[in-house]
N, C-alpha and C positions, 0 to 999 in steps of 0.2 A: 417902518421900512419903506423906502421909495422903490417899489418893485419895478416900475418902468425904467428908472435910472439904473437899477441893477441889471436889467435886461440889456441895456445898451452896452454894458461891459462885454457881453458875449459877442457883440458885433466886433469889438476889438480883438477878442479871442479868436473869432473865426477869421479875421483878416491876417493875424500874425501867427497862427498856430503852425503854419507850414515852414516858418522860418526857424531853423533848428536852434539858432543862438537865443531866440526868445521863447522857445517852447517851454523850458522849465519854469520861467517866470509866469507865463500865462497858464500853465497847468496848476501852479500854486494859487493863482488868482481864481481859476475855475473852481477849485476845491473850496476855496474860501467863500465864494459867492453861493455855491450850491449848499454849503453848510448854513449860510444865512437864510437862504430860501427855505430849506427844510425846517430850520428852527422856527421860522415864521409860520409855515403851514401847520406844524405840530402844535404850536402855542395857540394859533387861531382856532384850530379844530378842538383842542382841549377846552378852551374857554367857551366856545359856542355850544359844544356838546354838553358841558357841565350845566350851562344855563338852561338849555332846552330840556335836558333830562330832569333837572330840578323842577321846572315849571310843570312838565307833564306828570311827574310823580306827585307833585302837590295836588293837582286837580284830580288825579285818579284816586289818590288816598282819601281825599275829601269825599269823592263820589262813593267809594266803598264804605266809608264811615257813615255817610248819610243813609245809605241803604241798610246797613247792619246795626248801626248804633244810634240812629237819630232819636228813637223813642227813649232809650236809656239816658241819653245826654239831656234831652229836653226835660224829662221828668226828674232830673237831678238824682237818679237812683244809683249812680256809679261815682265813686270818689274820683277826684281829678287825676290822681296819679295812676289809677286803673285805666282811665280814658286815654291818658298819654301813652301808657304801656300798650294798649290795644292799637292805637294809631301807629306807633313805632313798629309794632310787629307786622303791620300791613306793608311797610315800605319795601322790604326785600322781595315779597311776592309781586308787588306792582312793578318793581325794577325789571323783572323778567320780560315785561312788555315795553317799558319806557326807555330802557337802556339802548336797545337797537334803534328804536324810533327817534330818540333824542340825537343819536349819532347821525342818523339819516338826515334829519333836519339841518344839523350843523354842516354836513358835507354839501347839501344842496345849496344852502345859503353861501358857503364859501366859494364854491366853484361857479355858482350863478353870478356872484359879484365879480369874480375874476374874469369870467367870460364877457359880461356886459361892459366892463371897463377896458376890454381888449388887452388885458394883461397876459392872458394865455397866448394870444396871438404874438405878442412881443417876445415871450419866452420861446415859443416855437420858431420864431424868426431867428432867434439866436442859436438854434440847433438843439434845443432841449425838447425831447419828445414828451408826449402826454404820460407815457409810462414812467419816465423819470420824475415828472412832477408829482405823480400819484404815489410814488414809492413810500414816502413817509406816512401818507394817508392809509396805505395798505397795512403798514406795520402798526399804525395806531388802531386800525380795525381788528387786527389779530390780537393785540393786547386787550381790547374791549371784549373780544370773543372768549379769551381766557377768563376774564372777570365774569362774563355772562355764564360761562360754564360753571364756575363756582357758585353763582347764584341759583342757576337752574338745577344743579345737581345736589346741592347741600343747603345753602343758606335759605333759599326760598321755601322749600318744603318744611324745614324746621321752623321757620318763622310763621308759616301758615298753620302748622300744627300747634304752635304756641298760642296763636290768635284764637283758634277754635277752643283750646283748653281754657284760656282766660275767659272767653265769651261764655262757654258752657258753665264755668264755675260761677260767673256773675249771675247768669240766668237761674241756676239752681239754688243759689243762696239769696236771691232777690226775687221771690215769686211774685211780688207786686208788679214787677216789670212786665208780666204777661198781660196785665189789665190796662187797657188803653181807652181813651175817650173816643167815642164814635167809630170804633173798629170792632169787627167781629173776632172773637177769640176762638181759634180753631186748633190750638196746640194740644188740647186735652182730648183724649179718646172718649167717644160716646156722647158728647154733647157740644153745643155751641153756646157762647155767651156774648151778649152785647150790652153795653152801657153807654148812655148818651154823654155822661161826664164822670170823671174820676177826680176826687180831691183827697189826696193822701191815701188812706186805707178805706175810704168810703166811695161807693159807686152810687150813681143816681140813675133812675129809670132803667132798671135792669131787666133783661129778657134772657131766659135760659131755655134751650131746646135740647132735650134728650133724644138721641137718634139711634137708629139701628145700624147694622153693618153697611147698608146701602145709603146711609146718611138721610134717611127719611125720618121726619120728626115723629116721635111717639108720645112725648109729654112736653108741655110747655109751662113755664112759670114766669109770671111777671111780678115785679116788686118795685115799689117806689124808691127804696134804698137798700143797700147791702153793705155790710161791714166785713172786711177781709181779715182773717187771722191765720197766718202761716203756722203750720205744725210740721217743721222739717224732720223732727225726730221720728215721726210716723209717716213721712212722705205724703203729706196731705195738706189741703187748704180748707179751712172751715169758713163758710159764709153764713152770716146771719142776715136773713132776708126780712125786710119790714114791709108790712101791708102787702103780703103776697097772695096771689091766687093762681090756681092751677087748672090746666085742661089736659085731658088724656085722649089719645086717639086709639082706634081699634088696631090691635096688633096685626091682625090678618089683613086689614085693608087701611093702612095709615094715610093713604092719599085721599080717602073719602071724607070730606069735611062734614058730611051729614052725620057721620058716626062719632064726631067729637063729643066727648062727655065732659061737662064742667066738673071740676074737682073741688077740693076744699079751699077755704080761705083762711088765712092766719095773719094775726098782727105781727107775730114773730115766728119765723120758720128757719130751723137750722138746715144747712145744706153742705155736704161734704164732697170735695173734689180730690180724687186720688192722683198722686204724682208719681206712682211707681213706674208706670209705662213711660211717662215723660222723662223721668230720671234715666231710665234705661236708654231711651232714644237720644238724649242729649249727651250721654257719655261718649267721649271722643275715643274712637277706636282707630288703630293704625290702618290706613287704607293705601292704595297704590299712589293716589295723588299726594298724600302726606308723607310718603316715604322718600328717603334720599336715594341717590342713584346706586350706591353700593348695596343698600338694602334691597332695592329692586333686583339688582344683579344676583345677590345671594338667593333671592326667592326664585329666580329663573333657574338657577343651578339646582336648588333644592326641589323645585317643582312641587311643593306641597303647601305653599302659603297663598293666602287670599282666595283659596278655592278655585284655582285656575288649572288644576291638573289636567282636565279634559280639553281646555281651550286656553292656551297661553297667549293668544294674540293680543288681548287688551294690555297685558303686562309688557309684552314685547313692544307694542306700539308706544306705551308710555316711556319705556327705556329709550327708544329711538327718538321720541319727541324731545326729550331732554337734550340729547346730543344735537339734534337738528336745530333747535332753538338757539343753542350756543353759537352756531355759525351764522345766525341771522345778521349779526353786526357786520361781518365780513361781506355777506351777500348784499346788504343794503348799500354799503359803500360802493361796491362794484357797479351796481345799477344806478345809484343816485348821482354819482359824480358826472358820468357822461350825459345823463338826462338833463342835469342842471346846465351843463355847457351848451347843449342844444337849445334849451328853452331861453337861455341868456336873460334871466330876470333875477334881480337881487332883492326884490321885495319879500319881506317876511311872510306875508299872507300867501304869496305864490309858493314859497318854499314849503309852508305847512300844508297847503292844499295838495301839492305834488307828493309830499311824503305820506300824507293820509291815503292817497290813491294807491301808492306802492304797498303800504302796510296792509290795507284792506285786501288787496289782491293776494298778498302773501298768506294772510291768515284765513282767507276763504278756502284755500286748498288744505290748510292745516285742519280746519273745522270739518272738511269733507273726510279726511282720514280719521278724525275723532269719531265722526258719526258711523264710520264703517269698522270700528275697532273690534266689533264682535263678529265680523264677517271674515272668517279665516281664509276662505277661497279668494278674497279680493286683495290680500296682502296689504292691509293698512299700515303695517310697520315699515313698508317700503314707500307707500304713497306719501308718508309724512316727510320724506326727503325731496319730493317733487318741487316744492317751492324753492329750495336752495338750488336744485339742479337747473330749473327753468330760469330763475332770476340771475344766477351766476353766468349761465350761458348767454343770456341777453346782455348782461353787463360787459362781458369780454367782447362780444360782437360790437356793442356800442363804443367801447373804448377804441377798438380797431378802426371803426368807421370814423370817429371823431379825429383820431390821430392822422388819418389819411387826408383830411381836408386841408 
């Protein structure tokens, strides 16, 4: 679409609109051109937001997968279809952040380009206000907010819950996944284990420290090799240690190395690891963060779930956060468009940097409310709305200021 050429039509419209015999003709022309401009803005915004959201989602999903699943994937302990299922279940949760951020980048790039190319100036010269130009963008942001509400309220929590259940099931049915090369294993209660290398079900250069409640070592075992044998029926792991030797510390003074007593040596030593507490810890339980919005609402009404009868503030804060996050798409558009017009830069790097600044500023206040969610007297359930109030007020003021130029 030749936007400058279209804008010149409005010069003709402004010249002849007061001539009654031509009014109907130019009114039809006006509607046709506005429809063309709105269609262009809508399609450009949809295309750019889809691309930017997809790129952001891809990188954040990969980052989350690397953090949570890297060891499982590297050691080939999870079937490919389970890995894909885990990655897919991360997408809706990640979209709660990338959907408004991707829309913000799209708006900044679109209006930054139009401002730098003087296309907005041409449209304003034709008598079209910035409010009229932003109308389709506002409607687009409201549609995105509806989608964001569905993800924040229902799809995101369900997918996160599904991810945790799949991940927990994988860990519980693949106890070998706990044993990693050159990493201290601390998932088991009462002891720590370290192995320099792992090949299949065999560990090399194994160190085991049995600890007390304060994590002070009471007994240490070193073995040249160990063989892992899972026994899920009895919720335990059996280790066979080869060339093992033990040392024991004084229970009353475990920190005193002078009281360390050498223990027995054994060519082959059986060692049992209980999984009962680990199984109980990994069992996924319904929490506030994994609940849908209607489940949180019912718990607030019932006032007897999640143990918040005496202090409902954390649940109220989570409820308000889901609603506030849904409006972030609308908020980002209001503040992003006029800022892009003032910056007048169409480079992608500038747009991403500006969007990152806005997003970080927004979520800093959200994190503040999250940190205060146990403080009833500070009303964190209301603080969670501050980012929307502040940025929307700033956005309306910037639109008014830009429109007056």
